[in-house]
C-alpha positions in Angstrom: 0.0 0.0 0.0 1.3 3.4 -1.0 2.6 5.6 1.9 3.6 9.3 1.8 7.0 9.8 3.4 9.0 12.8 4.5 12.8 12.2 5.0 14.8 15.3 5.9 17.9 16.5 7.8 17.6 19.0 10.6 19.8 20.9 12.9 19.7 20.5 16.7 17.8 23.8 16.9 15.2 22.7 14.4 16.2 24.2 11.0 16.3 22.3 7.7 18.1 25.1 5.9 20.2 28.1 7.0 19.3 31.8 6.6 19.8 33.9 3.4 19.5 31.2 0.7 21.0 32.3 -2.6 22.5 30.8 -5.7 25.9 30.7 -3.9 24.3 29.2 -0.8 21.2 27.3 -2.0 20.7 25.7 1.4 21.3 29.0 3.2 24.3 30.0 5.2 25.7 26.9 7.0 23.0 24.7 5.5 25.5 22.4 3.8 26.6 21.3 7.3 23.2 19.5 7.7 24.3 17.0 5.1 27.9 16.4 6.0 26.8 13.0 7.6 25.6 11.7 4.2 28.0 12.9 1.5 30.7 10.4 2.2 28.4 7.3 2.2 28.4 4.7 -0.5 24.6 4.9 -1.0 24.7 8.7 -1.5 27.7 8.6 -3.8 26.2 5.8 -5.9 22.9 7.7 -6.3 24.8 10.7 -7.5 26.9 8.8 -10.1 30.0 8.7 -8.0 32.2 5.7 -6.9 33.5 4.7 -3.5 32.2 5.8 -0.1 31.7 4.3 3.3 29.6 1.1 3.0 30.1 -0.1 6.6 28.6 2.8 8.4 25.1 2.3 9.9 24.2 5.6 8.2 24.5 3.9 4.9 21.5 1.6 5.4 19.5 4.7 6.4 20.3 6.2 3.0 19.3 3.0 1.2 16.0 2.9 3.2 15.2 6.5 2.2 15.0 5.7 -1.5 13.7 2.1 -1.3 10.3 1.6 -2.9 9.9 5.2 -3.8 7.9 5.6 -7.0 7.6 9.4 -7.2 8.6 12.6 -5.5 7.0 16.0 -4.8 9.5 18.9 -4.6 9.4 22.6 -4.1 10.5 25.0 -6.7 13.5 26.2 -4.7 14.6 22.6 -4.1 14.5 22.1 -7.8 16.4 25.2 -8.8 18.8 25.6 -5.9 17.4 28.2 -3.5 17.0 31.7 -4.9 18.6 30.4 -8.1 18.3 31.0 -11.8 14.5 30.7 -11.7 14.3 34.1 -10.1 15.1 35.7 -13.5 14.6 32.7 -15.9 11.8 30.2 -15.2 13.2 28.0 -17.9 16.6 27.6 -16.2 17.9 24.1 -15.6 17.9 22.4 -12.2 21.0 22.1 -10.1 20.6 18.3 -10.2 22.7 17.9 -13.4 22.0 15.6 -16.3 21.5 12.4 -14.3 19.6 13.3 -11.1 19.5 10.8 -8.2 15.8 10.3 -8.3 15.3 7.9 -11.3 11.5 8.3 -11.0 9.0 11.1 -11.8 9.4 14.3 -9.7 6.6 16.8 -9.5 7.7 20.4 -8.9 5.4 22.9 -7.1 5.7 26.2 -9.0 3.8 29.2 -10.3 5.8 29.0 -13.6 4.3 26.9 -16.4 6.8 24.8 -18.2 7.0 21.6 -20.3 8.2 18.5 -18.5 12.0 17.9 -18.5 13.3 14.4 -19.0 16.8 13.5 -17.7 19.0 10.5 -17.9 18.4 7.6 -15.6 14.6 7.8 -15.6 14.0 11.2 -13.8 11.3 13.4 -15.3 10.6 16.8 -13.8 6.9 17.8 -14.2 5.9 21.3 -13.2 2.6 21.7 -11.3 1.1 25.2 -11.1 -2.3 24.3 -9.5 -1.1 23.5 -6.0 0.1 20.8 -3.6 -3.0 18.6 -3.9 -2.7 18.4 -7.7 1.0 17.6 -7.4 0.3 14.8 -4.8 -2.5 13.4 -7.0 -0.2 13.2 -10.0 2.6 11.7 -7.9 0.4 9.0 -6.4 -0.8 8.1 -9.9 2.8 7.9 -11.2 4.0 5.9 -8.2 1.5 3.0 -8.6 2.0 0.6 -5.8 5.2 2.3 -4.6 5.6 5.1 -2.1 5.7 8.9 -2.6 8.3 11.0 -0.9 8.3 14.7 -0.2 11.8 15.8 -1.3 11.8 19.3 0.3 12.3 22.1 0.8 10.7 23.6 3.8 7.6 25.0 2.1 6.8 21.7 0.3 7.3 19.7 3.6 5.1 22.2 5.5 2.3 22.0 3.0 2.3 18.2 3.2 2.3 18.3 7.0 -0.5 20.8 7.1 -2.5 18.8 4.6 -2.4 15.8 7.0 -1.2 13.4 4.3 2.3 12.5 5.6 2.4 9.0 7.2 6.1 8.5 8.0 8.6 11.1 9.0 12.4 10.5 9.3 14.5 13.2 10.8 18.3 13.0 10.5 19.4 15.0 13.4 22.8 16.6 12.6 25.0 17.9 15.5 24.8 21.4 14.1 23.3 24.7 15.4 22.2 27.2 12.6 20.6 29.9 14.8 18.0 30.8 12.2 16.7 29.7 8.8 13.9 27.5 7.6 12.1 25.6 10.4 10.4 22.4 9.4 7.4 22.8 11.6 6.9 26.5 11.2 3.2 27.1 10.6 2.3 23.4 10.9 0.3 23.9 14.1 0.0 21.8 17.2 -2.3 19.0 16.1 0.4 16.9 14.5 1.1 13.8 16.6 4.3 11.8 16.0 5.0 8.4 17.5 8.6 7.4 17.7 9.1 4.0 16.0 12.9 3.7 15.7 16.2 5.4 16.7 19.5 4.8 15.0 22.7 6.4 16.3 25.2 6.9 13.5 28.7 8.3 13.8 27.7 11.7 12.4 23.9 12.0 12.9 21.0 10.5 14.9 18.2 9.2 12.9 14.7 9.4 14.3 11.8 7.6 12.6 8.2 8.5 13.4 4.7 7.4 12.4 2.1 10.1 12.1 -0.9 9.3 14.2 -4.3 10.3 13.0 
């Protein structure tokens, strides 16, 4: 049965991106530090077309689990284009994901800019949805078939999914980083969201918290 998942890295003080996102700092100032735990892992490197990496770390299984059985993604426009990137002046600018993105399934982009779908190597197709989150989710569910749908970020897309009450599984990768300000995952989500902790994995560079969303 298809499930809607949210898998995201966060700082100890609750931010999933740093302040002042720009083309130079698409994850905001200091935001890259949230992902230092993952960039050296075999699973991450393989997904991004690179060789080598640490395969023995318990973190590596977490990376594999995050992409297992995912049939489609929903992604925010800034996540697609790299923060306040080229789309600010050119809605037809290419994504920062390169010619062979790591998704390998359909990705539905939340945007106000109409654009024809973009096909990339490896099975990734970016489809641009201008009529809101519900439409993007409906299209992602149809594309995923029996597989799961993942919210790929950024903060606004994750918050829309949480406010809509459709997310069923949340995995937080808690990085030992303090950002001070930036984009807070739960900003504007409200207090009705109930998370039940189902698993904790302590890795060498992050703590991974798995939650089920209770209705």
